[in-house]
C-alpha positions as CSV (number, residue, x, y, z in Angstrom):
1,V,-106.2,40.0,-367.0
2,D,-108.3,41.2,-364.2
3,R,-109.9,44.2,-365.3
4,M,-111.4,45.7,-368.6
5,C,-113.6,48.3,-370.1
6,V,-116.3,48.0,-372.1
7,V,-117.7,51.3,-374.3
8,G,-120.6,52.1,-375.4
9,F,-121.4,54.7,-378.1
10,D,-125.2,54.9,-378.7
11,T,-128.2,54.3,-376.5
12,P,-128.2,50.5,-376.8
13,T,-124.2,50.1,-376.0
14,I,-124.3,52.6,-373.2
15,E,-127.5,50.7,-371.7
16,R,-125.5,47.5,-372.3
17,T,-122.1,48.9,-370.7
18,M,-124.3,50.1,-367.7
19,E,-125.6,46.6,-367.4
20,L,-122.3,44.6,-367.8
21,I,-120.6,47.0,-364.8
22,D,-123.2,46.6,-362.6
23,K,-123.2,42.4,-363.3
24,Y,-119.0,42.0,-363.3
25,D,-117.0,43.9,-360.5
26,F,-113.5,43.4,-363.0
27,I,-115.8,45.5,-365.8
28,Y,-115.7,49.3,-366.3
29,G,-117.2,51.5,-368.4
30,I,-116.4,54.4,-370.8
31,I,-119.7,56.3,-371.9
32,G,-120.3,58.7,-374.7
33,W,-121.3,59.8,-378.6
34,H,-119.5,57.8,-381.7
35,P,-119.3,61.0,-384.0
36,V,-120.3,58.6,-387.0
37,D,-124.0,59.0,-385.2
38,A,-123.5,62.5,-383.9
39,I,-126.9,63.6,-385.9
40,D,-128.8,61.4,-383.4
41,C,-127.4,62.7,-380.5
42,T,-129.6,65.5,-378.6
43,D,-128.7,67.2,-375.4
44,E,-131.1,65.3,-373.4
45,R,-129.0,62.3,-374.6
46,L,-125.8,64.4,-373.3
47,E,-127.9,64.9,-370.2
48,W,-128.1,61.1,-369.5
49,I,-124.4,60.5,-370.3
50,E,-123.6,62.8,-367.4
51,S,-126.0,61.5,-365.2
52,L,-124.9,57.6,-365.8
53,S,-121.4,59.1,-365.4
54,K,-121.8,59.7,-361.8
55,H,-121.7,55.7,-361.5
56,P,-118.3,54.9,-359.6
57,K,-117.3,51.9,-362.7
58,I,-117.3,55.0,-365.2
59,I,-113.9,56.0,-365.9
60,G,-114.1,57.8,-369.0
61,I,-116.6,59.9,-371.6
62,G,-116.7,59.2,-375.5
63,E,-115.9,57.5,-377.9
64,M,-116.1,61.1,-378.9
65,G,-114.4,62.7,-382.0
66,L,-114.4,63.5,-385.9
67,D,-115.0,61.0,-388.5
68,Y,-115.3,62.3,-391.9
69,H,-114.9,58.9,-393.8
70,W,-118.7,57.8,-392.9
71,D,-120.8,61.3,-393.9
72,K,-123.8,60.0,-391.5
73,S,-123.5,63.0,-389.5
74,P,-122.5,66.7,-391.2
75,S,-119.0,67.9,-389.7
76,D,-120.8,70.8,-387.7
77,V,-122.7,68.7,-386.3
78,Q,-119.9,66.3,-385.0
79,K,-117.6,69.3,-384.0
80,E,-120.7,70.5,-381.9
81,V,-121.1,66.9,-380.4
82,F,-117.5,66.9,-379.8
83,K,-117.4,70.0,-377.9
84,K,-120.5,69.1,-376.1
85,Q,-119.1,65.9,-374.7
86,I,-115.3,67.4,-373.8
87,A,-117.4,70.3,-371.8
88,L,-119.4,67.2,-370.0
89,A,-115.9,65.5,-369.3
90,K,-114.8,68.5,-367.7
91,R,-118.1,68.9,-365.6
92,V,-117.7,65.1,-364.4
93,Q,-113.6,65.1,-364.3
94,L,-113.6,62.0,-366.5
95,P,-111.0,61.7,-369.2
96,I,-112.0,61.5,-372.8
97,I,-111.6,58.8,-375.1
98,I,-111.4,60.2,-378.6
99,H,-112.0,59.0,-382.1
100,N,-110.3,60.5,-385.1
101,R,-110.6,59.4,-388.9
102,E,-109.7,61.9,-391.7
103,A,-110.5,64.6,-389.6
104,T,-107.0,65.0,-387.3
105,Q,-106.9,69.0,-388.0
106,D,-110.2,70.0,-387.2
107,C,-110.0,67.3,-383.9
108,I,-106.9,68.8,-382.6
109,D,-108.3,72.5,-383.2
110,I,-111.1,71.5,-381.0
111,L,-109.4,70.1,-378.5
112,I,-106.9,72.8,-378.0
113,E,-109.6,75.3,-378.3
114,E,-111.8,73.4,-375.6
115,H,-108.9,73.0,-373.4
116,A,-109.2,69.5,-373.2
117,E,-105.8,69.1,-371.8
118,E,-107.7,69.6,-368.6
119,V,-108.9,66.1,-368.6
120,G,-106.7,64.2,-370.7
121,G,-107.6,61.1,-372.2
122,I,-107.0,58.8,-375.0
123,M,-106.7,59.0,-378.9
124,H,-107.3,55.9,-381.2
125,S,-108.1,55.9,-384.6
126,F,-104.8,57.9,-384.9
127,S,-103.3,57.6,-388.1
128,A,-101.4,61.3,-388.4
129,S,-97.6,61.7,-388.3
130,P,-95.3,61.4,-385.1
131,E,-95.4,65.5,-385.3
132,I,-98.8,65.4,-385.2
133,A,-98.9,62.9,-382.4
134,D,-96.1,65.3,-380.5
135,V,-98.9,68.5,-381.0
136,V,-101.6,66.3,-379.7
137,I,-99.3,65.3,-376.7
138,N,-97.9,68.1,-375.7
């Protein structure tokens, strides 16, 4: 292994991600706001993420998405933050890293509606069928 990525998904972990990518040549960063904590995500935090995304070692925006397993953040708030992060990724032209837990259809609907294919990305925490995977890939 000669390179690795670290993910910042809230204020403390984003700050730590930025420290690590500045300290180590072989570490790259992905920053965004995790859906479980969407209730804590403000427009100011998204602007902060967007400004940090200009760092040459930030290579993606995420974790973003939907997580209906935990009920800290209401689904409507998660959807709004997800859409805003897709728009952010499109503005800065970085791929997205998608967290999907127990929210597959809503997640796919948003990806299609927001034209997330324009930036592409990675889906993790994916537990749907191979047929649904084909929909996401295409």
